[in-house]
C-alpha positions, 0 to 999 in steps of 0.5 A: 960947631954952630954950623954943624948944630944948625945943619943937624937941626935942619935935618930933623924934620926930614928924618921925622918925615922919612921916606914915603910909605911903600905900597908893597904888601897885602892890603885888605878892605872894601870898596863902597858900592852903593848899598853894600861894601864889597870886600877887596884884597890887593897884593903888591910886590916888586919882582927880582928885576925891580918891576911892580906886579900885583893881583886882586881878590874880590870874593863877591865877584868870583875874582881870585888872584887875578893879575892887575893890568896897567899897574903904575906905582909912584912914591905912595900912589898906586893905579891899575885896572882890571882889564877884561876880568869883569867882562861887562859892557860897563867898561874897565874898572880903574883903581887909584889909591894913595897910602895915607900912612904906612898901613892905610890906603884910600882911593877910588874905583871908577867904572862907566862914570861911576865912582866908589871909594875904597879903604884898605889896611896893610895886613902883611907881606904880599902874596901875589898870585902868579898868573897860571899858564896853559899846559898840554893835556894828556892824550886821554883828555884830547876829545870832545866832552859833553854835560848839562847843568840847570840854572834858573829852571832852564837846562844848559848843555855844555861842550868842551873840546880839548886839543893839543898843539905841537910844541905849544899848550892845549886849547879848548873850545867851550860852548854853552847852549841854553836859550841861545848858543854861546861860544865862550872865549877860553884863556886858560887850559891846565892839567895837573895830574887828573885835574883839568881846568878850563877858564874864561877870564872875560866871562868869569866862567871856569870849569874844573874837574877830575878825570875819573878812572876809565877816562870816560867822564870828568866830575867837577864844577862850573863857576859862573861868576859867583855861582858854582854848580856841579857839572859832570862831563862825559866823552862824546861818542864818535859818529859812526 
């Protein structure tokens, strides 16, 4: 009896501590960039196979549900980076955090030798954004489309050429001409009904618009990081 009581007494501290708090869930807070606090939302979850997956939202940088790269979860610690999402010459932004309690996480963001602290609070279940996949586009969209927008007092000419490929998704060639010619790498081409989206993750440039009846123009917006501008594209006239 005494042995049983002794064993029970020794187990009480273990029960009190319990298992390490799981990082699974939606975490909201901010990273303390010098001079400002940048809002941050991180979603972490397990897949049906038990692997960890996650996405991040940084409204101030125009990042919406971008997938986490090199995600590693160990007990109450989490580390990941943003891959080429920011597309800056400063290098990859790396995050490392630790769940201090069941609903609070602290850590650091490192980029190009700079360090910024962040604090996050768990707000509920994870809402991981599944990465979008490119799709084929309708034949009415397979063409070269042209338009213009103005930024900083200078006009910019935009050309998007959409092309399907047998047994595969469509691709796009995106060129923006201002003071110089910019060939923008495209990661994503998606058509959903009349809506078409062309995205470059590394440059944070996104065009999204709807094909108008008659199939001669697409009305939408172009996102340049946190800047959103109206942009209408019209089907380029074929050379005669």
